[in-house]
C-alpha atoms as a printed R data frame, in Angstrom:
    type eleno elety resid chain resno      x       y       z
1   ATOM     1    CA   UNK     A     1 49.201 128.328  18.474
2   ATOM     2    CA   UNK     A     2 51.234 127.820  14.537
3   ATOM     3    CA   UNK     A     3 48.816 127.728  11.833
4   ATOM     4    CA   UNK     A     4 49.195 127.873   8.243
5   ATOM     5    CA   UNK     A     5 46.711 130.221   6.709
6   ATOM     6    CA   UNK     A     6 45.891 131.878   3.138
7   ATOM     7    CA   UNK     A     7 44.389 135.157   3.497
8   ATOM     8    CA   UNK     A     8 44.362 135.247  -0.844
9   ATOM     9    CA   UNK     A     9 43.761 132.739  -3.306
10  ATOM    10    CA   UNK     A    10 46.882 131.680  -5.416
11  ATOM    11    CA   UNK     A    11 50.280 129.825  -5.694
12  ATOM    12    CA   UNK     A    12 51.808 127.873  -2.516
13  ATOM    13    CA   UNK     A    13 53.480 131.345  -1.823
14  ATOM    14    CA   UNK     A    14 50.329 132.808  -0.296
15  ATOM    15    CA   UNK     A    15 50.459 130.146   2.526
16  ATOM    16    CA   UNK     A    16 51.923 131.684   5.710
17  ATOM    17    CA   UNK     A    17 52.514 130.917   9.238
18  ATOM    18    CA   UNK     A    18 50.876 132.535  11.723
19  ATOM    19    CA   UNK     A    19 49.888 133.052  14.905
20  ATOM    20    CA   UNK     A    20 46.124 132.752  15.802
21  ATOM    21    CA   UNK     A    21 44.349 132.008  19.079
22  ATOM    22    CA   UNK     A    22 44.290 128.174  20.529
23  ATOM    23    CA   UNK     A    23 41.078 127.114  19.807
24  ATOM    24    CA   UNK     A    24 37.923 126.983  22.621
25  ATOM    25    CA   UNK     A    25 36.539 123.840  23.502
26  ATOM    26    CA   UNK     A    26 33.051 123.684  23.457
27  ATOM    27    CA   UNK     A    27 30.404 121.513  25.250
28  ATOM    28    CA   UNK     A    28 30.869 118.171  23.775
29  ATOM    29    CA   UNK     A    29 34.013 118.920  22.529
30  ATOM    30    CA   UNK     A    30 38.004 117.732  22.622
31  ATOM    31    CA   UNK     A    31 41.003 119.352  22.318
32  ATOM    32    CA   UNK     A    32 43.675 117.928  20.734
33  ATOM    33    CA   UNK     A    33 47.061 118.406  20.088
34  ATOM    34    CA   UNK     A    34 48.205 117.646  16.326
35  ATOM    35    CA   UNK     A    35 51.151 115.534  16.043
36  ATOM    36    CA   UNK     A    36 50.859 114.974  11.982
37  ATOM    37    CA   UNK     A    37 48.003 116.460   9.284
38  ATOM    38    CA   UNK     A    38 47.916 114.608   6.186
39  ATOM    39    CA   UNK     A    39 48.500 117.170   2.727
40  ATOM    40    CA   UNK     A    40 45.638 116.729   0.002
41  ATOM    41    CA   UNK     A    41 45.346 117.807  -3.736
42  ATOM    42    CA   UNK     A    42 42.187 119.113  -2.361
43  ATOM    43    CA   UNK     A    43 43.898 121.365  -0.268
44  ATOM    44    CA   UNK     A    44 45.883 123.339  -3.213
45  ATOM    45    CA   UNK     A    45 42.325 123.641  -5.013
46  ATOM    46    CA   UNK     A    46 41.023 125.470  -1.462
47  ATOM    47    CA   UNK     A    47 44.126 127.722  -2.057
48  ATOM    48    CA   UNK     A    48 42.816 128.555  -5.568
49  ATOM    49    CA   UNK     A    49 40.006 128.487  -4.614
50  ATOM    50    CA   UNK     A    50 39.176 125.647  -7.136
51  ATOM    51    CA   UNK     A    51 37.049 123.108  -5.364
52  ATOM    52    CA   UNK     A    52 33.725 122.152  -5.351
53  ATOM    53    CA   UNK     A    53 32.233 124.570  -2.632
54  ATOM    54    CA   UNK     A    54 33.875 128.687  -2.320
55  ATOM    55    CA   UNK     A    55 36.626 128.564  -0.161
56  ATOM    56    CA   UNK     A    56 36.112 131.541   2.702
57  ATOM    57    CA   UNK     A    57 39.013 133.889   3.698
58  ATOM    58    CA   UNK     A    58 41.009 133.744   6.200
59  ATOM    59    CA   UNK     A    59 41.254 130.428   5.744
60  ATOM    60    CA   UNK     A    60 43.557 127.430   7.055
61  ATOM    61    CA   UNK     A    61 43.962 124.302   5.186
62  ATOM    62    CA   UNK     A    62 43.792 120.543   6.456
63  ATOM    63    CA   UNK     A    63 41.292 117.982   6.533
64  ATOM    64    CA   UNK     A    64 42.894 115.169   8.322
65  ATOM    65    CA   UNK     A    65 44.807 114.622  11.817
66  ATOM    66    CA   UNK     A    66 45.706 112.444  14.222
67  ATOM    67    CA   UNK     A    67 47.121 113.743  17.913
68  ATOM    68    CA   UNK     A    68 46.444 113.648  21.372
69  ATOM    69    CA   UNK     A    69 43.527 115.008  23.395
70  ATOM    70    CA   UNK     A    70 44.824 117.732  25.725
71  ATOM    71    CA   UNK     A    71 41.247 118.978  27.113
72  ATOM    72    CA   UNK     A    72 37.281 117.586  27.460
73  ATOM    73    CA   UNK     A    73 34.775 119.807  27.890
74  ATOM    74    CA   UNK     A    74 31.645 119.625  29.773
75  ATOM    75    CA   UNK     A    75 29.663 116.381  28.620
76  ATOM    76    CA   UNK     A    76 32.107 114.232  26.638
77  ATOM    77    CA   UNK     A    77 32.149 110.834  27.473
78  ATOM    78    CA   UNK     A    78 34.145 108.821  24.784
79  ATOM    79    CA   UNK     A    79 37.578 110.335  25.429
80  ATOM    80    CA   UNK     A    80 40.009 111.595  28.052
81  ATOM    81    CA   UNK     A    81 42.894 113.263  28.318
82  ATOM    82    CA   UNK     A    82 45.756 111.579  27.085
83  ATOM    83    CA   UNK     A    83 43.941 109.228  24.536
84  ATOM    84    CA   UNK     A    84 45.478 109.118  21.085
85  ATOM    85    CA   UNK     A    85 43.005 109.953  18.089
86  ATOM    86    CA   UNK     A    86 42.388 110.683  14.689
87  ATOM    87    CA   UNK     A    87 39.254 112.950  12.333
88  ATOM    88    CA   UNK     A    88 38.478 113.597   8.843
89  ATOM    89    CA   UNK     A    89 38.070 117.323   9.136
90  ATOM    90    CA   UNK     A    90 36.704 120.176   6.821
91  ATOM    91    CA   UNK     A    91 39.451 122.439   7.385
92  ATOM    92    CA   UNK     A    92 41.960 123.694   9.913
93  ATOM    93    CA   UNK     A    93 43.985 120.780  10.148
94  ATOM    94    CA   UNK     A    94 47.450 122.732   9.239
95  ATOM    95    CA   UNK     A    95 47.766 123.874  12.858
96  ATOM    96    CA   UNK     A    96 48.815 122.887  16.713
97  ATOM    97    CA   UNK     A    97 45.697 121.776  18.108
98  ATOM    98    CA   UNK     A    98 42.209 121.517  16.616
99  ATOM    99    CA   UNK     A    99 39.002 121.105  18.754
100 ATOM   100    CA   UNK     A   100 36.273 119.376  17.591
101 ATOM   101    CA   UNK     A   101 32.611 117.749  19.349
102 ATOM   102    CA   UNK     A   102 33.493 114.028  19.976
103 ATOM   103    CA   UNK     A   103 31.534 112.512  17.835
104 ATOM   104    CA   UNK     A   104 33.732 113.287  14.933
105 ATOM   105    CA   UNK     A   105 36.465 111.985  16.614
106 ATOM   106    CA   UNK     A   106 38.356 108.129  16.104
107 ATOM   107    CA   UNK     A   107 39.980 106.270  18.499
108 ATOM   108    CA   UNK     A   108 43.716 105.765  17.137
109 ATOM   109    CA   UNK     A   109 44.930 101.599  17.856
110 ATOM   110    CA   UNK     A   110 47.899 101.306  19.682
111 ATOM   111    CA   UNK     A   111 49.665  99.704  16.623
112 ATOM   112    CA   UNK     A   112 48.855 102.705  14.215
113 ATOM   113    CA   UNK     A   113 51.284 105.233  14.172
114 ATOM   114    CA   UNK     A   114 49.896 109.089  14.227
115 ATOM   115    CA   UNK     A   115 51.831 109.772  10.726
116 ATOM   116    CA   UNK     A   116 50.544 106.296   9.520
117 ATOM   117    CA   UNK     A   117 46.208 108.087  10.558
118 ATOM   118    CA   UNK     A   118 47.308 111.150   9.069
119 ATOM   119    CA   UNK     A   119 48.177 109.710   5.612
120 ATOM   120    CA   UNK     A   120 45.592 107.071   5.945
121 ATOM   121    CA   UNK     A   121 41.868 108.822   6.400
122 ATOM   122    CA   UNK     A   122 40.884 110.795   3.329
123 ATOM   123    CA   UNK     A   123 42.463 109.177   0.771
124 ATOM   124    CA   UNK     A   124 41.872 105.537   2.216
125 ATOM   125    CA   UNK     A   125 38.154 106.608   2.999
126 ATOM   126    CA   UNK     A   126 38.118 107.724  -0.643
127 ATOM   127    CA   UNK     A   127 40.029 104.537  -2.291
128 ATOM   128    CA   UNK     A   128 37.569 102.582  -0.276
129 ATOM   129    CA   UNK     A   129 34.306 103.930  -1.429
130 ATOM   130    CA   UNK     A   130 35.150 104.652  -4.882
131 ATOM   131    CA   UNK     A   131 35.400 100.750  -5.526
132 ATOM   132    CA   UNK     A   132 33.063  99.694  -2.597
133 ATOM   133    CA   UNK     A   133 30.281 102.392  -2.574
134 ATOM   134    CA   UNK     A   134 30.183 103.700  -6.039
135 ATOM   135    CA   UNK     A   135 32.225 101.729  -8.173
136 ATOM   136    CA   UNK     A   136 30.029  98.426  -6.667
137 ATOM   137    CA   UNK     A   137 32.900  96.146  -7.277
138 ATOM   138    CA   UNK     A   138 32.622  92.510  -7.473
139 ATOM   139    CA   UNK     A   139 34.839  89.464  -7.374
140 ATOM   140    CA   UNK     A   140 36.599  88.864  -9.927
141 ATOM   141    CA   UNK     A   141 36.284  92.384 -12.033
142 ATOM   142    CA   UNK     A   142 39.017  94.573 -13.167
143 ATOM   143    CA   UNK     A   143 40.106  98.170 -11.910
144 ATOM   144    CA   UNK     A   144 42.378 100.583 -13.773
145 ATOM   145    CA   UNK     A   145 43.878 103.012 -10.930
146 ATOM   146    CA   UNK     A   146 45.202 106.152 -12.410
147 ATOM   147    CA   UNK     A   147 47.652 108.014 -10.234
148 ATOM   148    CA   UNK     A   148 48.149 104.567  -9.146
149 ATOM   149    CA   UNK     A   149 51.771 105.823  -7.144
150 ATOM   150    CA   UNK     A   150 49.592 108.672  -5.278
151 ATOM   151    CA   UNK     A   151 48.089 108.801  -2.130
152 ATOM   152    CA   UNK     A   152 44.676 107.384  -3.733
153 ATOM   153    CA   UNK     A   153 46.309 105.772  -5.901
154 ATOM   154    CA   UNK     A   154 48.809 103.245  -3.932
155 ATOM   155    CA   UNK     A   155 45.756 102.900  -1.241
156 ATOM   156    CA   UNK     A   156 42.967 101.562  -3.948
157 ATOM   157    CA   UNK     A   157 45.834  99.092  -5.738
158 ATOM   158    CA   UNK     A   158 46.244  97.536  -2.593
159 ATOM   159    CA   UNK     A   159 42.292  98.069  -1.294
160 ATOM   160    CA   UNK     A   160 41.032  96.673  -4.742
161 ATOM   161    CA   UNK     A   161 43.014  93.525  -4.042
162 ATOM   162    CA   UNK     A   162 42.072  92.956  -0.595
163 ATOM   163    CA   UNK     A   163 38.217  93.379  -1.873
164 ATOM   164    CA   UNK     A   164 39.093  90.381  -4.639
165 ATOM   165    CA   UNK     A   165 39.782  92.339  -7.829
166 ATOM   166    CA   UNK     A   166 40.808  89.797 -10.587
167 ATOM   167    CA   UNK     A   167 43.070  91.978 -11.937
168 ATOM   168    CA   UNK     A   168 44.297  95.335 -11.251
169 ATOM   169    CA   UNK     A   169 46.318  97.877 -13.618
170 ATOM   170    CA   UNK     A   170 48.119 100.826 -12.494
171 ATOM   171    CA   UNK     A   171 48.683 103.922 -14.517
172 ATOM   172    CA   UNK     A   172 51.071 106.724 -13.634
173 ATOM   173    CA   UNK     A   173 53.636 108.943 -15.459
174 ATOM   174    CA   UNK     A   174 57.078 107.624 -14.844
175 ATOM   175    CA   UNK     A   175 58.502 103.874 -15.066
176 ATOM   176    CA   UNK     A   176 59.879 104.149 -11.097
177 ATOM   177    CA   UNK     A   177 56.200 105.104  -9.876
178 ATOM   178    CA   UNK     A   178 54.431 102.054 -12.228
179 ATOM   179    CA   UNK     A   179 56.986  99.476 -10.216
180 ATOM   180    CA   UNK     A   180 56.086 100.855  -6.784
181 ATOM   181    CA   UNK     A   181 52.670 100.016  -8.304
182 ATOM   182    CA   UNK     A   182 53.047  96.659  -9.247
183 ATOM   183    CA   UNK     A   183 55.192  96.079  -5.595
184 ATOM   184    CA   UNK     A   184 52.291  96.846  -3.921
185 ATOM   185    CA   UNK     A   185 49.962  94.396  -5.721
186 ATOM   186    CA   UNK     A   186 49.234  95.892  -9.291
187 ATOM   187    CA   UNK     A   187 49.052  93.199 -11.943
188 ATOM   188    CA   UNK     A   188 50.633  95.633 -14.673
189 ATOM   189    CA   UNK     A   189 51.293  99.106 -15.310
190 ATOM   190    CA   UNK     A   190 50.524 101.555 -18.041
191 ATOM   191    CA   UNK     A   191 52.307 104.862 -18.541
192 ATOM   192    CA   UNK     A   192 49.715 107.580 -19.265
193 ATOM   193    CA   UNK     A   193 52.727 109.895 -20.590
194 ATOM   194    CA   UNK     A   194 51.988 107.712 -23.808
195 ATOM   195    CA   UNK     A   195 49.912 109.064 -26.028
196 ATOM   196    CA   UNK     A   196 48.645 104.721 -26.813
197 ATOM   197    CA   UNK     A   197 47.691 104.347 -22.833
198 ATOM   198    CA   UNK     A   198 44.492 103.366 -23.195
199 ATOM   199    CA   UNK     A   199 45.295 100.774 -26.274
200 ATOM   200    CA   UNK     A   200 48.195  99.166 -23.953
201 ATOM   201    CA   UNK     A   201 44.952  98.644 -21.421
202 ATOM   202    CA   UNK     A   202 42.914  96.858 -24.271
203 ATOM   203    CA   UNK     A   203 45.560  94.743 -24.262
204 ATOM   204    CA   UNK     A   204 45.915  93.884 -21.356
205 ATOM   205    CA   UNK     A   205 42.343  92.805 -20.841
206 ATOM   206    CA   UNK     A   206 42.621  90.922 -23.970
207 ATOM   207    CA   UNK     A   207 39.868  93.404 -25.737
208 ATOM   208    CA   UNK     A   208 37.719  93.208 -23.482
209 ATOM   209    CA   UNK     A   209 38.363  96.710 -21.233
210 ATOM   210    CA   UNK     A   210 38.066  97.175 -17.274
211 ATOM   211    CA   UNK     A   211 35.165  97.006 -15.670
212 ATOM   212    CA   UNK     A   212 36.180 100.257 -13.323
213 ATOM   213    CA   UNK     A   213 38.696 103.108 -13.643
214 ATOM   214    CA   UNK     A   214 39.118 105.081 -10.734
215 ATOM   215    CA   UNK     A   215 39.629 108.600 -12.844
216 ATOM   216    CA   UNK     A   216 41.166 111.818 -11.202
217 ATOM   217    CA   UNK     A   217 43.178 113.720 -13.994
218 ATOM   218    CA   UNK     A   218 40.936 115.003 -16.187
219 ATOM   219    CA   UNK     A   219 40.886 116.024 -19.776
220 ATOM   220    CA   UNK     A   220 41.538 113.759 -21.946
221 ATOM   221    CA   UNK     A   221 42.296 111.156 -19.649
222 ATOM   222    CA   UNK     A   222 38.256 110.798 -19.389
223 ATOM   223    CA   UNK     A   223 37.561 110.374 -22.875
224 ATOM   224    CA   UNK     A   224 40.496 107.749 -23.150
225 ATOM   225    CA   UNK     A   225 39.339 106.148 -20.206
226 ATOM   226    CA   UNK     A   226 35.653 105.764 -21.156
227 ATOM   227    CA   UNK     A   227 37.277 104.096 -24.569
228 ATOM   228    CA   UNK     A   228 39.018 101.272 -22.520
229 ATOM   229    CA   UNK     A   229 35.672 100.435 -20.609
230 ATOM   230    CA   UNK     A   230 34.291  96.378 -20.538
231 ATOM   231    CA   UNK     A   231 30.580  96.216 -21.011
232 ATOM   232    CA   UNK     A   232 28.530  97.798 -17.977
233 ATOM   233    CA   UNK     A   233 31.984  99.396 -16.980
234 ATOM   234    CA   UNK     A   234 31.670 102.278 -14.724
235 ATOM   235    CA   UNK     A   235 33.954 105.281 -14.937
236 ATOM   236    CA   UNK     A   236 34.653 107.044 -11.317
237 ATOM   237    CA   UNK     A   237 35.748 110.549 -11.316
238 ATOM   238    CA   UNK     A   238 36.997 111.626  -8.400
239 ATOM   239    CA   UNK     A   239 39.180 114.540  -8.943
240 ATOM   240    CA   UNK     A   240 40.948 117.023 -11.509
241 ATOM   241    CA   UNK     A   241 44.369 117.327 -11.043
242 ATOM   242    CA   UNK     A   242 45.150 118.474 -14.446
243 ATOM   243    CA   UNK     A   243 42.899 121.398 -14.480
244 ATOM   244    CA   UNK     A   244 41.818 120.871 -17.921
245 ATOM   245    CA   UNK     A   245 37.825 119.958 -18.383
246 ATOM   246    CA   UNK     A   246 36.599 117.582 -20.356
247 ATOM   247    CA   UNK     A   247 34.367 117.752 -23.538
248 ATOM   248    CA   UNK     A   248 31.820 114.606 -23.130
249 ATOM   249    CA   UNK     A   249 29.566 113.134 -25.686
250 ATOM   250    CA   UNK     A   250 27.271 111.132 -23.623
251 ATOM   251    CA   UNK     A   251 26.455 109.080 -26.871
252 ATOM   252    CA   UNK     A   252 29.619 106.954 -26.288
253 ATOM   253    CA   UNK     A   253 28.008 105.561 -22.969
254 ATOM   254    CA   UNK     A   254 25.216 103.878 -24.895
255 ATOM   255    CA   UNK     A   255 27.825 101.425 -27.078
256 ATOM   256    CA   UNK     A   256 28.822  99.477 -23.963
257 ATOM   257    CA   UNK     A   257 26.240 100.545 -21.375
258 ATOM   258    CA   UNK     A   258 28.694 101.713 -19.928
259 ATOM   259    CA   UNK     A   259 28.512 104.642 -16.745
260 ATOM   260    CA   UNK     A   260 30.021 107.547 -15.319
261 ATOM   261    CA   UNK     A   261 29.962 108.369 -11.832
262 ATOM   262    CA   UNK     A   262 31.365 111.101 -10.294
263 ATOM   263    CA   UNK     A   263 32.084 111.058  -6.313
264 ATOM   264    CA   UNK     A   264 33.032 113.422  -3.274
265 ATOM   265    CA   UNK     A   265 33.902 112.164  -0.264
266 ATOM   266    CA   UNK     A   266 32.127 114.676   1.967
267 ATOM   267    CA   UNK     A   267 28.795 113.237   1.011
268 ATOM   268    CA   UNK     A   268 30.125 109.186   2.152
269 ATOM   269    CA   UNK     A   269 30.985 111.136   5.727
270 ATOM   270    CA   UNK     A   270 27.289 112.734   6.419
271 ATOM   271    CA   UNK     A   271 26.611 108.983   7.549
272 ATOM   272    CA   UNK     A   272 28.103 108.471  11.116
273 ATOM   273    CA   UNK     A   273 27.514 104.541  10.623
274 ATOM   274    CA   UNK     A   274 29.151 104.408   7.258
275 ATOM   275    CA   UNK     A   275 31.930 106.743   8.492
276 ATOM   276    CA   UNK     A   276 33.371 105.375  11.615
277 ATOM   277    CA   UNK     A   277 32.825 101.621   9.778
278 ATOM   278    CA   UNK     A   278 34.806 102.382   7.311
279 ATOM   279    CA   UNK     A   279 37.772 103.666   9.261
280 ATOM   280    CA   UNK     A   280 37.966 101.297  11.552
281 ATOM   281    CA   UNK     A   281 38.409  98.719   8.596
282 ATOM   282    CA   UNK     A   282 41.045 100.760   7.154
283 ATOM   283    CA   UNK     A   283 42.722 101.053  10.718
284 ATOM   284    CA   UNK     A   284 42.286  97.352  11.145
285 ATOM   285    CA   UNK     A   285 43.907  96.846   8.121
286 ATOM   286    CA   UNK     A   286 47.173  99.505   8.372
287 ATOM   287    CA   UNK     A   287 47.826  97.831  11.552
288 ATOM   288    CA   UNK     A   288 47.570  94.714  10.551
289 ATOM   289    CA   UNK     A   289 49.877  95.602   7.741
290 ATOM   290    CA   UNK     A   290 47.263  94.373   5.367
291 ATOM   291    CA   UNK     A   291 47.211  97.702   4.030
292 ATOM   292    CA   UNK     A   292 50.965  99.500   3.250
293 ATOM   293    CA   UNK     A   293 50.480 103.317   3.610
294 ATOM   294    CA   UNK     A   294 53.482 104.687   1.416
295 ATOM   295    CA   UNK     A   295 54.550 108.468   3.067
296 ATOM   296    CA   UNK     A   296 56.987 110.016   0.609
297 ATOM   297    CA   UNK     A   297 57.597 113.103   3.047
298 ATOM   298    CA   UNK     A   298 57.450 114.282   6.546
299 ATOM   299    CA   UNK     A   299 57.612 117.777   6.897
300 ATOM   300    CA   UNK     A   300 57.867 120.547   9.175
301 ATOM   301    CA   UNK     A   301 54.405 122.838   9.524
302 ATOM   302    CA   UNK     A   302 56.478 125.647   8.454
303 ATOM   303    CA   UNK     A   303 57.074 124.022   4.811
304 ATOM   304    CA   UNK     A   304 53.803 123.357   4.300
305 ATOM   305    CA   UNK     A   305 54.248 125.616   1.165
306 ATOM   306    CA   UNK     A   306 57.451 123.890  -0.392
307 ATOM   307    CA   UNK     A   307 54.716 120.737   0.518
308 ATOM   308    CA   UNK     A   308 51.568 122.213  -1.955
309 ATOM   309    CA   UNK     A   309 54.851 122.927  -4.198
310 ATOM   310    CA   UNK     A   310 55.992 119.430  -4.579
311 ATOM   311    CA   UNK     A   311 52.236 117.842  -4.898
312 ATOM   312    CA   UNK     A   312 51.013 120.441  -7.384
313 ATOM   313    CA   UNK     A   313 54.593 119.331  -9.778
314 ATOM   314    CA   UNK     A   314 53.924 116.309  -9.681
315 ATOM   315    CA   UNK     A   315 56.949 114.990  -7.484
316 ATOM   316    CA   UNK     A   316 55.816 113.027  -4.781
317 ATOM   317    CA   UNK     A   317 55.486 109.508  -4.447
318 ATOM   318    CA   UNK     A   318 52.403 108.737  -1.913
319 ATOM   319    CA   UNK     A   319 51.805 111.053   1.089
320 ATOM   320    CA   UNK     A   320 53.185 114.080   2.432
321 ATOM   321    CA   UNK     A   321 52.554 114.718   5.948
322 ATOM   322    CA   UNK     A   322 53.348 117.936   7.978
323 ATOM   323    CA   UNK     A   323 54.613 117.346  11.173
324 ATOM   324    CA   UNK     A   324 53.749 120.550  14.225
């Protein structure tokens, strides 16, 4: 089968189209023909070996797929050949086929397309648990969403409103991206290419600050986000897309009883009940049209290099999906 693999760490140029053996299913596994695979910042961090865990070489990136079951092994009871499915996986999604335990696979509703599922899982679950599990959002609270026109951001804006947020403020790097976030339900927007964006947040909240900030840029954004938190506010950090480290003085948390919370999705997915129920709820939202998925690019699998270049260059709106 064809797959995208890198044998050394580095820039997008290290991504190569290769021929590798099609996976052989083991007992309890199904073989899935991949119809769509999502592209994420985590994939670019893996490629640079800057992820939270070391990336082994050689490596086939890709953590979210949707497709059809083409083979089942002995002991499989949940699925049959021809079933449409989706799954969040550790690696290997940039490929024509993936084999997985049937317990890690979820059925795909008829009213959800393959590219929608591939655009949903990682970022949808991230947005969902940033707000509900780590952010502990309550009805009527205010939320500031960084990178609000990105994959997680567009979903976080919508889910925050769906969960009863009183005010959702979108932060992005251009007026076009802010317009998209507001079209998806954000009540206001701030352009974080302007140095005083945190002051603007305080103006929008009449000096109170926001209850929750979802932060994934890193660098100076962290301290500026802290400066516009409300009393008992929570800053939830789930990435460092800017690549810069942050110098943080913990004593600043004392002034308004604020908290900094780290989030990493794999820990959430270790609870199979939490994982399956969260995915089921998200797929229902998408199928009903309650939550809209913004797919900015659908690209052939062989163009994974270009997909990474666009993502790292912040030239994307919404999600990039690879089509094997």
